[in-house]
C-alpha positions as CSV (number, residue, x, y, z in Angstrom):
1,M,0.0,0.0,0.0
2,K,1.3,3.5,-0.9
3,T,2.0,6.0,1.8
4,Y,1.7,9.7,1.1
5,V,3.5,12.0,3.6
6,I,2.2,15.4,4.8
7,T,4.6,17.2,7.1
8,I,3.3,19.9,9.4
9,S,5.8,22.4,10.7
10,K,7.0,22.5,14.3
11,H,8.1,26.1,13.9
12,F,7.1,29.1,11.9
13,L,9.1,29.4,8.6
14,T,12.0,31.8,8.3
15,T,9.9,34.1,6.1
16,H,7.2,34.4,8.8
17,K,6.9,37.3,11.2
18,R,7.1,34.8,14.1
19,A,10.0,32.8,12.5
20,G,11.4,30.2,14.9
21,E,8.5,30.2,17.3
22,E,6.5,26.9,17.7
23,T,3.3,26.5,15.7
24,N,1.8,23.9,18.1
25,F,0.4,22.2,15.0
26,K,1.0,18.8,16.4
27,E,-1.1,19.6,19.5
28,K,-3.7,21.4,17.5
29,F,-4.0,18.4,15.1
30,L,-4.3,15.9,18.0
31,N,-7.0,17.9,19.8
32,G,-9.0,18.6,16.7
33,E,-8.2,22.3,16.2
34,K,-6.2,21.8,13.0
35,I,-8.6,19.9,10.8
36,H,-6.9,20.5,7.5
37,T,-3.7,21.8,5.8
38,I,-3.3,23.8,2.6
39,R,-0.9,22.9,-0.1
40,V,0.0,23.9,-3.6
41,N,-0.6,21.5,-6.6
42,H,-4.2,20.6,-6.2
43,P,-4.2,18.1,-9.1
44,L,-1.4,16.0,-7.4
45,W,-3.2,16.0,-4.0
46,E,-6.6,15.2,-5.6
47,K,-5.0,12.1,-7.1
48,R,-3.3,11.0,-3.9
49,I,-6.4,11.6,-1.7
50,K,-8.6,9.7,-4.1
51,E,-6.2,6.7,-3.8
52,A,-6.5,6.9,-0.1
53,Q,-10.2,7.1,-0.2
54,E,-10.3,4.0,-2.4
55,G,-8.2,2.1,0.2
56,R,-5.0,2.0,-2.0
57,A,-3.0,4.5,0.1
58,V,-2.7,6.0,3.5
59,L,-1.8,9.6,4.5
60,S,1.0,9.8,7.0
61,V,0.9,13.0,9.0
62,R,4.4,13.8,10.2
63,Q,6.4,16.6,11.9
64,W,10.1,17.5,11.5
65,T,12.1,17.0,14.7
66,G,14.2,20.0,13.9
67,K,14.9,22.0,10.7
68,P,12.7,21.0,7.8
69,Y,14.5,18.7,5.3
70,R,17.5,18.5,7.6
71,S,16.0,16.5,10.5
72,K,14.1,13.3,11.1
73,Q,10.4,13.1,10.8
74,V,8.1,11.7,13.5
75,E,4.8,10.3,12.5
76,I,1.8,11.8,14.3
77,A,-1.0,9.8,12.6
78,R,-1.8,7.5,9.7
79,L,-5.1,8.5,8.1
80,T,-7.4,6.5,5.8
81,A,-10.8,6.9,4.3
82,E,-12.2,5.8,7.6
83,N,-10.9,9.1,9.1
84,G,-12.9,11.0,6.5
85,I,-9.8,12.5,4.7
86,G,-10.6,14.5,1.6
87,V,-9.5,17.3,-0.6
88,Q,-11.1,20.5,-1.9
89,Q,-9.9,23.0,-4.4
90,L,-9.1,26.4,-3.0
91,E,-8.9,29.6,-5.0
92,I,-7.7,32.7,-3.3
93,F,-8.2,35.9,-5.2
94,D,-6.6,38.2,-2.7
95,F,-6.3,38.3,1.0
96,M,-9.1,40.9,1.5
97,R,-12.1,38.9,0.3
98,P,-13.5,35.3,0.7
99,A,-11.9,32.4,-1.1
100,K,-13.7,30.1,-3.4
101,V,-13.8,26.4,-2.6
102,D,-14.7,23.8,-5.2
103,S,-15.4,26.6,-7.7
104,C,-18.6,27.7,-5.9
105,Q,-18.6,27.9,-2.1
106,L,-17.3,31.2,-0.7
107,V,-15.3,30.8,2.5
108,D,-14.3,33.6,4.9
109,L,-10.5,33.5,5.1
110,R,-10.7,33.8,8.9
111,D,-12.6,30.5,9.0
112,L,-10.0,28.9,6.7
113,A,-7.2,30.2,8.9
114,N,-8.8,28.9,12.1
115,N,-9.4,25.5,10.7
116,D,-5.8,25.4,9.5
117,G,-4.7,26.0,13.2
118,L,-3.7,29.6,12.8
119,S,-4.9,33.1,13.6
120,F,-5.8,35.1,10.5
121,S,-2.6,37.2,11.0
122,D,-0.4,34.2,11.2
123,W,-2.2,32.5,8.3
124,Y,-1.8,35.6,6.2
125,H,1.9,35.8,6.9
126,W,2.3,32.1,6.1
127,F,0.7,32.4,2.7
128,R,1.4,36.0,1.6
129,L,4.3,34.9,-0.6
130,A,2.5,31.8,-2.1
131,D,1.6,31.8,-5.7
132,V,-2.2,32.0,-5.3
133,K,-2.8,32.3,-9.1
134,K,-3.1,28.4,-9.3
135,P,-5.7,26.5,-7.3
136,M,-4.4,25.1,-4.0
137,A,-5.5,22.0,-2.1
138,I,-7.3,21.9,1.2
139,I,-6.4,18.5,2.6
140,H,-8.9,17.5,5.2
141,F,-7.9,15.3,8.1
142,T,-11.6,14.7,9.1
143,K,-15.0,14.5,7.5
144,F,-15.5,18.3,7.7
145,R,-15.9,20.0,4.4
146,Y,-16.7,23.6,3.4
């Protein structure tokens, strides 16, 4: 069976205003506050999540023990279709108005940030440099959907 890895950051990125501080993503994931993560390359994640939903793959949620890509990863959870994992397409037009999910549903960015385990300010500073011209993927860890 295939394993697809999603790493969640232990610390805010160097480009973030809170660089180096702990994100507490692991704790937020475990207590149900971080119910999804947002990634680039929606088509890739749509394919991977579909495989997991069909029982041909699992999603391994991990966290770096130190610096990203330079330290070991520790698995936090292995998720399958039984956990309700899913993916939705996210389109962000700018950071001042609602985003579009699955080409129709408008979502307030504050709700998106909260469900991603961040305040809106921290979420904005995390994604402000991302290329939002291409659809992104909301990877759900639970049955929740927008």
